[in-house]
Each structure stands twice: as C-alpha cells, then as structure tokens.
N, CA and C atoms of all chains as a GROMACS GRO file, in nm:
protein
  597
    1MET      N    1  -2.869  -1.808  -1.521
    1MET     CA    2  -2.912  -1.694  -1.438
    1MET      C    3  -2.833  -1.571  -1.478
    2VAL      N    4  -2.900  -1.462  -1.501
    2VAL     CA    5  -2.834  -1.338  -1.541
    2VAL      C    6  -2.820  -1.249  -1.418
    3LEU      N    7  -2.698  -1.209  -1.389
    3LEU     CA    8  -2.673  -1.126  -1.273
    3LEU      C    9  -2.711  -0.980  -1.303
    4PRO      N   10  -2.752  -0.904  -1.200
    4PRO     CA   11  -2.775  -0.761  -1.222
    4PRO      C   12  -2.648  -0.695  -1.275
    5SER      N   13  -2.665  -0.589  -1.352
    5SER     CA   14  -2.550  -0.529  -1.422
    5SER      C   15  -2.447  -0.468  -1.326
    6HIS      N   16  -2.491  -0.431  -1.203
    6HIS     CA   17  -2.395  -0.367  -1.113
    6HIS      C   18  -2.303  -0.467  -1.046
    7ILE      N   19  -2.333  -0.596  -1.059
    7ILE     CA   20  -2.246  -0.699  -1.001
    7ILE      C   21  -2.143  -0.738  -1.104
    8PRO      N   22  -2.013  -0.723  -1.069
    8PRO     CA   23  -1.910  -0.754  -1.169
    8PRO      C   24  -1.906  -0.903  -1.200
    9SER      N   25  -1.871  -0.934  -1.323
    9SER     CA   26  -1.852  -1.074  -1.360
    9SER      C   27  -1.723  -1.123  -1.297
   10LEU      N   28  -1.700  -1.252  -1.305
   10LEU     CA   29  -1.577  -1.308  -1.248
   10LEU      C   30  -1.456  -1.247  -1.316
   11ARG      N   31  -1.464  -1.233  -1.450
   11ARG     CA   32  -1.352  -1.176  -1.524
   11ARG      C   33  -1.326  -1.032  -1.479
   12GLN      N   34  -1.431  -0.955  -1.463
   12GLN     CA   35  -1.414  -0.816  -1.418
   12GLN      C   36  -1.355  -0.812  -1.278
   13PHE      N   37  -1.402  -0.903  -1.193
   13PHE     CA   38  -1.352  -0.910  -1.056
   13PHE      C   39  -1.202  -0.941  -1.056
   14MET      N   40  -1.162  -1.040  -1.139
   14MET     CA   41  -1.020  -1.078  -1.144
   14MET      C   42  -0.936  -0.966  -1.201
   15LEU      N   43  -0.991  -0.897  -1.299
   15LEU     CA   44  -0.919  -0.786  -1.361
   15LEU      C   45  -0.897  -0.673  -1.260
   16ARG      N   46  -1.001  -0.646  -1.184
   16ARG     CA   47  -0.992  -0.542  -1.083
   16ARG      C   48  -0.887  -0.579  -0.980
   17ARG      N   49  -0.885  -0.706  -0.947
   17ARG     CA   50  -0.786  -0.753  -0.848
   17ARG      C   51  -0.644  -0.740  -0.906
   18ASP      N   52  -0.627  -0.768  -1.034
   18ASP     CA   53  -0.496  -0.753  -1.098
   18ASP      C   54  -0.448  -0.608  -1.087
   19VAL      N   55  -0.539  -0.515  -1.106
   19VAL     CA   56  -0.505  -0.373  -1.097
   19VAL      C   57  -0.459  -0.340  -0.954
   20MET      N   58  -0.535  -0.388  -0.856
   20MET     CA   59  -0.501  -0.359  -0.716
   20MET      C   60  -0.366  -0.418  -0.679
   21VAL      N   61  -0.342  -0.541  -0.724
   21VAL     CA   62  -0.215  -0.608  -0.692
   21VAL      C   63  -0.099  -0.533  -0.756
   22LEU      N   64  -0.117  -0.488  -0.879
   22LEU     CA   65  -0.010  -0.413  -0.945
   22LEU      C   66   0.017  -0.283  -0.871
   23TYR      N   67  -0.089  -0.213  -0.834
   23TYR     CA   68  -0.075  -0.087  -0.760
   23TYR      C   69   0.001  -0.110  -0.630
   24ARG      N   70  -0.037  -0.216  -0.560
   24ARG     CA   71   0.029  -0.247  -0.433
   24ARG      C   72   0.176  -0.281  -0.455
   25ASP      N   73   0.205  -0.364  -0.557
   25ASP     CA   74   0.343  -0.402  -0.586
   25ASP      C   75   0.427  -0.279  -0.620
   26MET      N   76   0.368  -0.186  -0.691
   26MET     CA   77   0.442  -0.065  -0.727
   26MET      C   78   0.476   0.015  -0.603
   27PHE      N   79   0.380   0.034  -0.514
   27PHE     CA   80   0.409   0.112  -0.395
   27PHE      C   81   0.506   0.040  -0.303
   28ARG      N   82   0.499  -0.092  -0.300
   28ARG     CA   83   0.597  -0.167  -0.216
   28ARG      C   84   0.736  -0.154  -0.273
   29THR      N   85   0.747  -0.147  -0.406
   29THR     CA   86   0.879  -0.131  -0.468
   29THR      C   87   0.932   0.010  -0.445
   30ILE      N   88   0.844   0.108  -0.458
   30ILE     CA   89   0.887   0.246  -0.442
   30ILE      C   90   0.944   0.273  -0.304
   31ARG      N   91   0.894   0.209  -0.203
   31ARG     CA   92   0.944   0.237  -0.068
   31ARG      C   93   1.087   0.193  -0.047
   32GLU      N   94   1.142   0.117  -0.143
   32GLU     CA   95   1.281   0.077  -0.136
   32GLU      C   96   1.375   0.182  -0.193
   33VAL      N   97   1.319   0.286  -0.256
   33VAL     CA   98   1.402   0.393  -0.310
   33VAL      C   99   1.458   0.476  -0.197
   34ASN      N  100   1.586   0.499  -0.202
   34ASN     CA  101   1.657   0.566  -0.094
   34ASN      C  102   1.620   0.714  -0.082
   35ASP      N  103   1.613   0.784  -0.194
   35ASP     CA  104   1.591   0.927  -0.192
   35ASP      C  105   1.443   0.961  -0.168
   36SER      N  106   1.417   1.038  -0.063
   36SER     CA  107   1.278   1.064  -0.024
   36SER      C  108   1.202   1.147  -0.128
   37TYR      N  109   1.272   1.240  -0.193
   37TYR     CA  110   1.205   1.323  -0.293
   37TYR      C  111   1.167   1.240  -0.415
   38TYR      N  112   1.261   1.155  -0.458
   38TYR     CA  113   1.234   1.068  -0.572
   38TYR      C  114   1.123   0.970  -0.538
   39ARG      N  115   1.124   0.923  -0.415
   39ARG     CA  116   1.021   0.831  -0.370
   39ARG      C  117   0.883   0.896  -0.379
   40GLU      N  118   0.875   1.021  -0.333
   40GLU     CA  119   0.746   1.093  -0.336
   40GLU      C  120   0.705   1.122  -0.480
   41TYR      N  121   0.805   1.155  -0.564
   41TYR     CA  122   0.778   1.181  -0.707
   41TYR      C  123   0.719   1.055  -0.772
   42LEU      N  124   0.780   0.939  -0.742
   42LEU     CA  125   0.732   0.814  -0.802
   42LEU      C  126   0.591   0.782  -0.754
   43ARG      N  127   0.564   0.806  -0.626
   43ARG     CA  128   0.431   0.776  -0.573
   43ARG      C  129   0.327   0.863  -0.644
   44ASP      N  130   0.359   0.992  -0.658
   44ASP     CA  131   0.267   1.084  -0.727
   44ASP      C  132   0.246   1.039  -0.871
   45TRP      N  133   0.354   0.998  -0.935
   45TRP     CA  134   0.345   0.957  -1.074
   45TRP      C  135   0.256   0.833  -1.089
   46VAL      N  136   0.280   0.734  -1.006
   46VAL     CA  137   0.200   0.610  -1.013
   46VAL      C  138   0.053   0.640  -0.983
   47ARG      N  139   0.032   0.720  -0.879
   47ARG     CA  140  -0.105   0.754  -0.841
   47ARG      C  141  -0.177   0.822  -0.957
   48THR      N  142  -0.111   0.918  -1.019
   48THR     CA  143  -0.171   0.992  -1.130
   48THR      C  144  -0.198   0.900  -1.248
   49GLU      N  145  -0.102   0.815  -1.281
   49GLU     CA  146  -0.120   0.726  -1.395
   49GLU      C  147  -0.240   0.633  -1.376
   50PHE      N  148  -0.252   0.578  -1.257
   50PHE     CA  149  -0.364   0.488  -1.231
   50PHE      C  150  -0.497   0.563  -1.231
   51LYS      N  151  -0.498   0.681  -1.168
   51LYS     CA  152  -0.624   0.753  -1.156
   51LYS      C  153  -0.667   0.812  -1.290
   52ASN      N  154  -0.572   0.832  -1.379
   52ASN     CA  155  -0.609   0.879  -1.513
   52ASN      C  156  -0.691   0.775  -1.589
   53HIS      N  157  -0.672   0.650  -1.551
   53HIS     CA  158  -0.743   0.542  -1.621
   53HIS      C  159  -0.851   0.478  -1.535
   54ILE      N  160  -0.885   0.543  -1.424
   54ILE     CA  161  -0.975   0.480  -1.330
   54ILE      C  162  -1.114   0.457  -1.389
   55LYS      N  163  -1.151   0.533  -1.490
   55LYS     CA  164  -1.284   0.518  -1.549
   55LYS      C  165  -1.285   0.424  -1.669
   56GLU      N  166  -1.171   0.367  -1.699
   56GLU     CA  167  -1.164   0.274  -1.812
   56GLU      C  168  -1.251   0.152  -1.786
   57THR      N  169  -1.332   0.116  -1.884
   57THR     CA  170  -1.422   0.000  -1.867
   57THR      C  171  -1.396  -0.110  -1.968
   58ASP      N  172  -1.322  -0.078  -2.074
   58ASP     CA  173  -1.294  -0.179  -2.176
   58ASP      C  174  -1.196  -0.280  -2.118
   59GLU      N  175  -1.239  -0.407  -2.111
   59GLU     CA  176  -1.158  -0.509  -2.043
   59GLU      C  177  -1.025  -0.534  -2.112
   60ARG      N  178  -1.025  -0.532  -2.244
   60ARG     CA  179  -0.901  -0.559  -2.316
   60ARG      C  180  -0.802  -0.443  -2.292
   61GLU      N  181  -0.854  -0.321  -2.289
   61GLU     CA  182  -0.770  -0.205  -2.263
   61GLU      C  183  -0.710  -0.214  -2.123
   62ILE      N  184  -0.792  -0.255  -2.028
   62ILE     CA  185  -0.744  -0.267  -1.890
   62ILE      C  186  -0.635  -0.374  -1.882
   63GLN      N  187  -0.658  -0.486  -1.949
   63GLN     CA  188  -0.558  -0.594  -1.950
   63GLN      C  189  -0.427  -0.543  -2.009
   64LEU      N  190  -0.437  -0.466  -2.114
   64LEU     CA  191  -0.316  -0.412  -2.179
   64LEU      C  192  -0.243  -0.316  -2.085
   65LEU      N  193  -0.319  -0.231  -2.018
   65LEU     CA  194  -0.259  -0.135  -1.925
   65LEU      C  195  -0.190  -0.207  -1.810
   66VAL      N  196  -0.255  -0.311  -1.759
   66VAL     CA  197  -0.195  -0.387  -1.649
   66VAL      C  198  -0.066  -0.454  -1.695
   67ALA      N  199  -0.069  -0.513  -1.815
   67ALA     CA  200   0.051  -0.579  -1.867
   67ALA      C  201   0.164  -0.479  -1.885
   68GLN      N  202   0.130  -0.360  -1.936
   68GLN     CA  203   0.234  -0.257  -1.955
   68GLN      C  204   0.289  -0.212  -1.819
   69GLY      N  205   0.199  -0.198  -1.724
   69GLY     CA  206   0.240  -0.157  -1.591
   69GLY      C  207   0.330  -0.260  -1.525
   70ARG      N  208   0.296  -0.385  -1.541
   70ARG     CA  209   0.373  -0.494  -1.484
   70ARG      C  210   0.514  -0.498  -1.546
   71LYS      N  211   0.521  -0.473  -1.677
   71LYS     CA  212   0.651  -0.472  -1.748
   71LYS      C  213   0.736  -0.356  -1.697
   72ARG      N  214   0.675  -0.240  -1.680
   72ARG     CA  215   0.752  -0.125  -1.633
   72ARG      C  216   0.800  -0.147  -1.489
   73LEU      N  217   0.718  -0.211  -1.412
   73LEU     CA  218   0.757  -0.240  -1.274
   73LEU      C  219   0.878  -0.334  -1.273
   74GLN      N  220   0.875  -0.436  -1.355
   74GLN     CA  221   0.987  -0.530  -1.362
   74GLN      C  222   1.115  -0.461  -1.406
   75GLU      N  223   1.101  -0.370  -1.503
   75GLU     CA  224   1.217  -0.295  -1.550
   75GLU      C  225   1.273  -0.208  -1.438
   76PHE      N  226   1.184  -0.148  -1.363
   76PHE     CA  227   1.227  -0.062  -1.253
   76PHE      C  228   1.295  -0.144  -1.144
   77GLN      N  229   1.240  -0.259  -1.114
   77GLN     CA  230   1.299  -0.347  -1.012
   77GLN      C  231   1.439  -0.392  -1.056
   78THR      N  232   1.453  -0.421  -1.185
   78THR     CA  233   1.584  -0.462  -1.237
   78THR      C  234   1.684  -0.348  -1.225
   79SER      N  235   1.640  -0.228  -1.257
   79SER     CA  236   1.733  -0.115  -1.251
   79SER      C  237   1.772  -0.088  -1.105
   80MET      N  238   1.683  -0.111  -1.012
   80MET     CA  239   1.718  -0.092  -0.870
   80MET      C  240   1.818  -0.197  -0.826
   81ASP      N  241   1.799  -0.320  -0.871
   81ASP     CA  242   1.893  -0.427  -0.836
   81ASP      C  243   2.030  -0.396  -0.893
   82ASN      N  244   2.034  -0.348  -1.019
   82ASN     CA  245   2.161  -0.314  -1.082
   82ASN      C  246   2.227  -0.198  -1.009
   83ALA      N  247   2.151  -0.102  -0.967
   83ALA     CA  248   2.206   0.014  -0.896
   83ALA      C  249   2.272  -0.031  -0.767
   84PHE      N  250   2.216  -0.129  -0.700
   84PHE     CA  251   2.274  -0.180  -0.575
   84PHE      C  252   2.411  -0.238  -0.605
   85TYR      N  253   2.421  -0.309  -0.719
   85TYR     CA  254   2.548  -0.368  -0.755
   85TYR      C  255   2.652  -0.260  -0.778
   86ARG      N  256   2.609  -0.146  -0.841
   86ARG     CA  257   2.707  -0.043  -0.879
   86ARG      C  258   2.761   0.027  -0.757
   87THR      N  259   2.682   0.044  -0.655
   87THR     CA  260   2.730   0.112  -0.534
   87THR      C  261   2.806   0.012  -0.448
   88MET      N  262   1.082  -1.328  -0.312
   88MET     CA  263   1.174  -1.212  -0.323
   88MET      C  264   1.316  -1.260  -0.296
   89SER      N  265   1.413  -1.216  -0.379
   89SER     CA  266   1.549  -1.267  -0.365
   89SER      C  267   1.612  -1.214  -0.238
   90ALA      N  268   1.715  -1.287  -0.191
   90ALA     CA  269   1.786  -1.246  -0.070
   90ALA      C  270   1.852  -1.112  -0.094
   91LEU      N  271   1.896  -1.088  -0.217
   91LEU     CA  272   1.962  -0.962  -0.249
   91LEU      C  273   1.866  -0.846  -0.230
   92ARG      N  274   1.743  -0.862  -0.279
   92ARG     CA  275   1.647  -0.753  -0.268
   92ARG      C  276   1.607  -0.732  -0.122
   93LEU      N  277   1.601  -0.843  -0.047
   93LEU     CA  278   1.567  -0.828   0.095
   93LEU      C  279   1.677  -0.750   0.166
   94ALA      N  280   1.802  -0.779   0.131
   94ALA     CA  281   1.914  -0.709   0.194
   94ALA      C  282   1.910  -0.563   0.156
   95THR      N  283   1.878  -0.536   0.028
   95THR     CA  284   1.870  -0.398  -0.018
   95THR      C  285   1.765  -0.324   0.061
   96ARG      N  286   1.652  -0.390   0.077
   96ARG     CA  287   1.542  -0.326   0.150
   96ARG      C  288   1.587  -0.294   0.293
   97ALA      N  289   1.659  -0.385   0.357
   97ALA     CA  290   1.701  -0.364   0.496
   97ALA      C  291   1.793  -0.244   0.504
   98VAL      N  292   1.886  -0.232   0.409
   98VAL     CA  293   1.979  -0.120   0.411
   98VAL      C  294   1.905   0.010   0.388
   99VAL      N  295   1.813   0.010   0.293
   99VAL     CA  296   1.741   0.132   0.261
   99VAL      C  297   1.656   0.176   0.380
  100ARG      N  298   1.589   0.080   0.438
  100ARG     CA  299   1.499   0.115   0.550
  100ARG      C  300   1.577   0.172   0.668
  101SER      N  301   1.696   0.119   0.692
  101SER     CA  302   1.770   0.168   0.809
  101SER      C  303   1.815   0.310   0.787
  102ALA      N  304   1.824   0.354   0.661
  102ALA     CA  305   1.867   0.489   0.631
  102ALA      C  306   1.753   0.588   0.624
  103LEU      N  307   1.631   0.537   0.630
  103LEU     CA  308   1.515   0.626   0.617
  103LEU      C  309   1.504   0.715   0.740
  104ALA      N  310   1.480   0.845   0.718
  104ALA     CA  311   1.456   0.936   0.829
  104ALA      C  312   1.308   0.936   0.855
  105VAL      N  313   1.269   0.909   0.978
  105VAL     CA  314   1.127   0.904   1.011
  105VAL      C  315   1.090   1.030   1.086
  106ALA      N  316   1.007   1.116   1.026
  106ALA     CA  317   0.973   1.242   1.088
  106ALA      C  318   0.853   1.228   1.182
  107ARG      N  319   0.767   1.130   1.150
  107ARG     CA  320   0.646   1.120   1.230
  107ARG      C  321   0.661   1.005   1.331
  108PRO      N  322   0.575   1.001   1.429
  108PRO     CA  323   0.584   0.894   1.531
  108PRO      C  324   0.586   0.758   1.464
  109SER      N  325   0.670   0.672   1.516
  109SER     CA  326   0.685   0.542   1.453
  109SER      C  327   0.678   0.432   1.557
  110THR      N  328   0.635   0.316   1.514
  110THR     CA  329   0.630   0.205   1.609
  110THR      C  330   0.766   0.139   1.623
  111ARG      N  331   0.869   0.197   1.559
  111ARG     CA  332   1.001   0.134   1.580
  111ARG      C  333   1.035   0.138   1.727
  112ALA      N  334   0.978   0.234   1.800
  112ALA     CA  335   0.999   0.242   1.944
  112ALA      C  336   0.932   0.126   2.015
  113TYR      N  337   0.836   0.058   1.943
  113TYR     CA  338   0.768  -0.053   2.008
  113TYR      C  339   0.858  -0.176   2.016
  114GLY      N  340   0.963  -0.180   1.932
  114GLY     CA  341   1.046  -0.300   1.927
  114GLY      C  342   1.153  -0.300   2.033
  115GLY      N  343   1.248  -0.388   2.018
  115GLY     CA  344   1.366  -0.391   2.105
  115GLY      C  345   1.336  -0.432   2.247
  116GLY      N  346   1.240  -0.522   2.267
  116GLY     CA  347   1.216  -0.572   2.402
  116GLY      C  348   1.098  -0.507   2.470
  117ALA      N  349   1.042  -0.399   2.414
  117ALA     CA  350   0.927  -0.334   2.476
  117ALA      C  351   0.805  -0.426   2.461
  118ALA      N  352   0.706  -0.405   2.548
  118ALA     CA  353   0.584  -0.485   2.540
  118ALA      C  354   0.518  -0.463   2.407
  119PRO      N  355   0.466  -0.569   2.346
  119PRO     CA  356   0.399  -0.551   2.217
  119PRO      C  357   0.279  -0.459   2.231
  120PRO      N  358   0.255  -0.375   2.132
  120PRO     CA  359   0.143  -0.281   2.143
  120PRO      C  360   0.011  -0.355   2.140
  121THR      N  361  -0.088  -0.298   2.207
  121THR     CA  362  -0.222  -0.355   2.205
  121THR      C  363  -0.289  -0.312   2.074
  122VAL      N  364  -0.398  -0.380   2.044
  122VAL     CA  365  -0.473  -0.346   1.924
  122VAL      C  366  -0.524  -0.202   1.934
  123ASP      N  367  -0.566  -0.162   2.052
  123ASP     CA  368  -0.616  -0.024   2.070
  123ASP      C  369  -0.505   0.078   2.043
  124GLN      N  370  -0.387   0.050   2.093
  124GLN     CA  371  -0.273   0.141   2.069
  124GLN      C  372  -0.244   0.149   1.919
  125LEU      N  373  -0.241   0.034   1.855
  125LEU     CA  374  -0.215   0.031   1.711
  125LEU      C  375  -0.324   0.106   1.636
  126THR      N  376  -0.448   0.087   1.680
  126THR     CA  377  -0.559   0.156   1.614
  126THR      C  378  -0.544   0.306   1.624
  127GLN      N  379  -0.510   0.355   1.741
  127GLN     CA  380  -0.492   0.501   1.758
  127GLN      C  381  -0.378   0.552   1.673
  128HIS      N  382  -0.273   0.471   1.664
  128HIS     CA  383  -0.158   0.511   1.583
  128HIS      C  384  -0.197   0.519   1.436
  129ILE      N  385  -0.277   0.423   1.393
  129ILE     CA  386  -0.319   0.419   1.252
  129ILE      C  387  -0.415   0.535   1.225
  130VAL      N  388  -0.501   0.567   1.319
  130VAL     CA  389  -0.593   0.680   1.302
  130VAL      C  390  -0.511   0.807   1.287
  131SER      N  391  -0.406   0.824   1.367
  131SER     CA  392  -0.323   0.945   1.355
  131SER      C  393  -0.247   0.945   1.223
  132LEU      N  394  -0.211   0.826   1.175
  132LEU     CA  395  -0.145   0.814   1.045
  132LEU      C  396  -0.237   0.861   0.934
  133LEU      N  397  -0.364   0.822   0.944
  133LEU     CA  398  -0.464   0.863   0.844
  133LEU      C  399  -0.486   1.013   0.847
  134SER      N  400  -0.475   1.072   0.964
  134SER     CA  401  -0.503   1.215   0.977
  134SER      C  402  -0.400   1.298   0.903
  135TYR      N  403  -0.281   1.238   0.868
  135TYR     CA  404  -0.181   1.310   0.791
  135TYR      C  405  -0.225   1.326   0.646
  136ASN      N  406  -0.322   1.245   0.604
  136ASN     CA  407  -0.371   1.251   0.467
  136ASN      C  408  -0.455   1.376   0.447
  137SER      N  409  -0.408   1.466   0.364
  137SER     CA  410  -0.475   1.596   0.350
  137SER      C  411  -0.615   1.582   0.291
  138SER      N  412  -0.641   1.476   0.216
  138SER     CA  413  -0.774   1.462   0.157
  138SER      C  414  -0.879   1.427   0.264
  139LEU      N  415  -0.832   1.397   0.384
  139LEU     CA  416  -0.926   1.363   0.490
  139LEU      C  417  -0.940   1.477   0.592
  140ASP      N  418  -0.891   1.597   0.556
  140ASP     CA  419  -0.902   1.711   0.646
  140ASP      C  420  -1.048   1.737   0.683
  141GLY      N  421  -1.069   1.755   0.813
  141GLY     CA  422  -1.204   1.788   0.856
  141GLY      C  423  -1.294   1.668   0.876
  142LYS      N  424  -1.245   1.550   0.842
  142LYS     CA  425  -1.331   1.432   0.861
  142LYS      C  426  -1.295   1.364   0.992
  143ALA      N  427  -1.399   1.321   1.060
  143ALA     CA  428  -1.377   1.251   1.187
  143ALA      C  429  -1.334   1.108   1.158
  144ILE      N  430  -1.214   1.075   1.198
  144ILE     CA  431  -1.162   0.940   1.174
  144ILE      C  432  -1.167   0.863   1.304
  145GLN      N  433  -1.242   0.755   1.300
  145GLN     CA  434  -1.256   0.671   1.418
  145GLN      C  435  -1.208   0.530   1.388
  146ALA      N  436  -1.202   0.450   1.493
  146ALA     CA  437  -1.147   0.315   1.477
  146ALA      C  438  -1.224   0.234   1.374
  147ASN      N  439  -1.356   0.252   1.371
  147ASN     CA  440  -1.438   0.173   1.279
  147ASN      C  441  -1.487   0.254   1.159
  148SER      N  442  -1.422   0.366   1.131
  148SER     CA  443  -1.458   0.443   1.012
  148SER      C  444  -1.423   0.363   0.889
  149HIS      N  445  -1.520   0.344   0.802
  149HIS     CA  446  -1.496   0.270   0.678
  149HIS      C  447  -1.423   0.362   0.582
  150LEU      N  448  -1.309   0.314   0.531
  150LEU     CA  449  -1.224   0.400   0.450
  150LEU      C  450  -1.296   0.450   0.324
  151ILE      N  451  -1.380   0.366   0.267
  151ILE     CA  452  -1.447   0.403   0.142
  151ILE      C  453  -1.581   0.469   0.173
  152ASN      N  454  -1.664   0.402   0.252
  152ASN     CA  455  -1.801   0.452   0.273
  152ASN      C  456  -1.806   0.576   0.361
  153ASP      N  457  -1.720   0.581   0.464
  153ASP     CA  458  -1.725   0.694   0.559
  153ASP      C  459  -1.626   0.804   0.525
  154LEU      N  460  -1.506   0.764   0.482
  154LEU     CA  461  -1.402   0.864   0.460
  154LEU      C  462  -1.385   0.903   0.313
  155GLY      N  463  -1.458   0.836   0.225
  155GLY     CA  464  -1.457   0.878   0.085
  155GLY      C  465  -1.334   0.841   0.004
  156LEU      N  466  -1.253   0.750   0.057
  156LEU     CA  467  -1.138   0.707  -0.021
  156LEU      C  468  -1.184   0.612  -0.131
  157ASP      N  469  -1.102   0.599  -0.236
  157ASP     CA  470  -1.137   0.498  -0.336
  157ASP      C  471  -1.051   0.373  -0.313
  158SER      N  472  -1.071   0.272  -0.395
  158SER     CA  473  -1.004   0.144  -0.371
  158SER      C  474  -0.852   0.156  -0.384
  159LEU      N  475  -0.805   0.244  -0.473
  159LEU     CA  476  -0.661   0.262  -0.486
  159LEU      C  477  -0.604   0.330  -0.361
  160ASP      N  478  -0.678   0.422  -0.305
  160ASP     CA  479  -0.634   0.489  -0.182
  160ASP      C  480  -0.623   0.387  -0.069
  161VAL      N  481  -0.715   0.290  -0.066
  161VAL     CA  482  -0.712   0.188   0.038
  161VAL      C  483  -0.585   0.104   0.024
  162VAL      N  484  -0.551   0.069  -0.099
  162VAL     CA  485  -0.428  -0.008  -0.121
  162VAL      C  486  -0.307   0.071  -0.073
  163GLU      N  487  -0.305   0.200  -0.106
  163GLU     CA  488  -0.193   0.285  -0.066
  163GLU      C  489  -0.187   0.297   0.085
  164PHE      N  490  -0.301   0.304   0.149
  164PHE     CA  491  -0.308   0.309   0.296
  164PHE      C  492  -0.249   0.184   0.357
  165VAL      N  493  -0.283   0.069   0.301
  165VAL     CA  494  -0.231  -0.057   0.356
  165VAL      C  495  -0.079  -0.064   0.343
  166VAL      N  496  -0.028  -0.018   0.230
  166VAL     CA  497   0.118  -0.019   0.212
  166VAL      C  498   0.183   0.078   0.311
  167ALA      N  499   0.118   0.192   0.334
  167ALA     CA  500   0.170   0.287   0.432
  167ALA      C  501   0.172   0.226   0.571
  168VAL      N  502   0.070   0.152   0.604
  168VAL     CA  503   0.064   0.082   0.735
  168VAL      C  504   0.178  -0.020   0.744
  169GLU      N  505   0.200  -0.093   0.638
  169GLU     CA  506   0.310  -0.191   0.637
  169GLU      C  507   0.443  -0.121   0.661
  170ASP      N  508   0.460  -0.008   0.597
  170ASP     CA  509   0.584   0.066   0.610
  170ASP      C  510   0.600   0.121   0.751
  171GLU      N  511   0.492   0.172   0.805
  171GLU     CA  512   0.496   0.233   0.937
  171GLU      C  513   0.530   0.132   1.046
  172PHE      N  514   0.476   0.010   1.034
  172PHE     CA  515   0.493  -0.090   1.138
  172PHE      C  516   0.594  -0.198   1.100
  173ASN      N  517   0.659  -0.178   0.986
  173ASN     CA  518   0.762  -0.271   0.942
  173ASN      C  519   0.712  -0.416   0.937
  174VAL      N  520   0.595  -0.431   0.877
  174VAL     CA  521   0.539  -0.565   0.858
  174VAL      C  522   0.506  -0.583   0.711
  175GLU      N  523   0.497  -0.708   0.670
  175GLU     CA  524   0.448  -0.738   0.536
  175GLU      C  525   0.322  -0.820   0.553
  176LEU      N  526   0.210  -0.762   0.516
  176LEU     CA  527   0.081  -0.829   0.535
  176LEU      C  528   0.051  -0.916   0.413
  177PRO      N  529   0.007  -1.039   0.434
  177PRO     CA  530  -0.027  -1.125   0.321
  177PRO      C  531  -0.136  -1.059   0.234
  178ASP      N  532  -0.119  -1.075   0.103
  178ASP     CA  533  -0.209  -1.005   0.010
  178ASP      C  534  -0.355  -1.036   0.036
  179GLY      N  535  -0.384  -1.164   0.059
  179GLY     CA  536  -0.526  -1.202   0.078
  179GLY      C  537  -0.588  -1.134   0.199
  180GLU      N  538  -0.512  -1.126   0.306
  180GLU     CA  539  -0.565  -1.064   0.427
  180GLU      C  540  -0.562  -0.912   0.417
  181ALA      N  541  -0.463  -0.857   0.348
  181ALA     CA  542  -0.456  -0.710   0.331
  181ALA      C  543  -0.580  -0.660   0.258
  182GLU      N  544  -0.634  -0.742   0.169
  182GLU     CA  545  -0.753  -0.700   0.093
  182GLU      C  546  -0.878  -0.689   0.178
  183THR      N  547  -0.873  -0.741   0.301
  183THR     CA  548  -0.991  -0.735   0.387
  183THR      C  549  -0.990  -0.612   0.477
  184ILE      N  550  -0.888  -0.526   0.464
  184ILE     CA  551  -0.877  -0.409   0.550
  184ILE      C  552  -0.961  -0.296   0.492
  185PHE      N  553  -1.059  -0.250   0.574
  185PHE     CA  554  -1.139  -0.136   0.532
  185PHE      C  555  -1.157  -0.034   0.645
  186THR      N  556  -1.108  -0.066   0.764
  186THR     CA  557  -1.116   0.028   0.877
  186THR      C  558  -0.981   0.030   0.948
  187PRO      N  559  -0.955   0.138   1.022
  187PRO     CA  560  -0.830   0.142   1.099
  187PRO      C  561  -0.819   0.025   1.197
  188LYS      N  562  -0.929  -0.015   1.255
  188LYS     CA  563  -0.923  -0.124   1.354
  188LYS      C  564  -0.887  -0.256   1.286
  189GLN      N  565  -0.941  -0.278   1.165
  189GLN     CA  566  -0.907  -0.400   1.094
  189GLN      C  567  -0.758  -0.402   1.060
  190ALA      N  568  -0.705  -0.286   1.023
  190ALA     CA  569  -0.562  -0.275   0.994
  190ALA      C  570  -0.482  -0.305   1.120
  191ALA      N  571  -0.526  -0.252   1.233
  191ALA     CA  572  -0.454  -0.273   1.359
  191ALA      C  573  -0.455  -0.420   1.400
  192GLU      N  574  -0.567  -0.485   1.377
  192GLU     CA  575  -0.578  -0.627   1.416
  192GLU      C  576  -0.483  -0.712   1.332
  193LEU      N  577  -0.472  -0.678   1.207
  193LEU     CA  578  -0.382  -0.754   1.120
  193LEU      C  579  -0.236  -0.725   1.153
  194VAL      N  580  -0.207  -0.600   1.182
  194VAL     CA  581  -0.069  -0.564   1.220
  194VAL      C  582  -0.032  -0.636   1.349
  195SER      N  583  -0.125  -0.642   1.443
  195SER     CA  584  -0.100  -0.709   1.571
  195SER      C  585  -0.070  -0.856   1.548
  196LYS      N  586  -0.137  -0.914   1.448
  196LYS     CA  587  -0.118  -1.056   1.418
  196LYS      C  588   0.021  -1.080   1.361
  197TYR      N  589   0.071  -0.988   1.282
  197TYR     CA  590   0.198  -1.011   1.209
  197TYR      C  591   0.313  -0.925   1.258
  198HIS      N  592   0.290  -0.846   1.362
  198HIS     CA  593   0.395  -0.759   1.412
  198HIS      C  594   0.508  -0.846   1.469
  199PRO      N  595   0.634  -0.816   1.432
  199PRO     CA  596   0.746  -0.900   1.480
  199PRO      C  597   0.766  -0.887   1.630
   0.00000   0.00000   0.00000
C-alpha cells in the first residue's frame, strides 16, 4: 500500500522526533546556565540554528545535522560540569 | 542524569531571579493549584511571547493551529512550562501537549 505523499514515512517520523528531542535537550541544558544574558543568548542561538534548517528535507543531511547538534550538546554539558568543578 | 548535574541544577535554580509570577509560591505547604489555576497561569505565560501579540489565547487554543506556533516553538513552550513550575515532564507525555489546558493537566499530574 502506498501512502499519500503528505503522510511522513516511519523514518521521517523518527527523524522529526530526533530533531524535537535534541531541541528539547538543548533548552533543558541551557536553563542550567547561571548567567541570564548568556542563557538568553544561547536560546536565541539554538533557535536560529534550528530554524535556519527548518526547510531541510534531505534525510541524510538532517541525520548529519542532528548528530552534529548532539555532539555539540554533549561538549557543552561537559564544559558545564567542568566549570562546576572549577568553582 | 548524574547526581552532580542534579546538584548543579539545584544550585543554579535557587540563584535564578524570577521577575514574572511564579508557582514557587504554590509550594511550601500551600494547597496544590487546581488545573484551572495552572491553565490561567500558563495562558499568562504564553502572553509574554511577543510573537503572539494580539492573539486571543484561551485554555483550549491549539498552539499550532490557532496560535500559529511551529513544532519547535511548542517544544520551547513545554520547556518553559517545566521551568516555570519546576517539574520535569516525561518526554512521551510532553509530546502530547498542544494547548495550555493540556499543559496544565500534565503539570498538575507531576507537580511536586
């Protein structure tokens, strides 16, 4: 059975969910930043970065972007953990 | 999440200055807020969003269909609700939030 084109495939659905989960994880991490101006800067930055790619339809490109985003988030979380140690 | 990160979060949150009305006043022995109270609070929280200026926000306003937000905005809204009410909503249930009332019902379920 062939689904109508406007209905996402399972892979597209899962990919979309990966994007949403990454976006949510980023915002949850950002709220742990102590400085309110830096927090707002990071939110604007993340929002802009995601919305710049909101029209991307190539699945492999989306997967790559999500993987890159996940890596950057992990690096940021590590730097926050290290900063706690230093203070 | 590691205990260290949880502790970090607790320290950071206690230092946050809250300029807008917060449900932190709901804690400390006060009666738990009703879903209607939470809904009104969430509606007022949404009204701070400048992209929604001039739009009538009601308890059952659909964030995407009625208020014109996109899916990323909805995710951001849910995180803001978590922050406002100091709750962590399970991912699976957070994805079902599309109206202020749905957010309030979930917050009521998980509010400490």
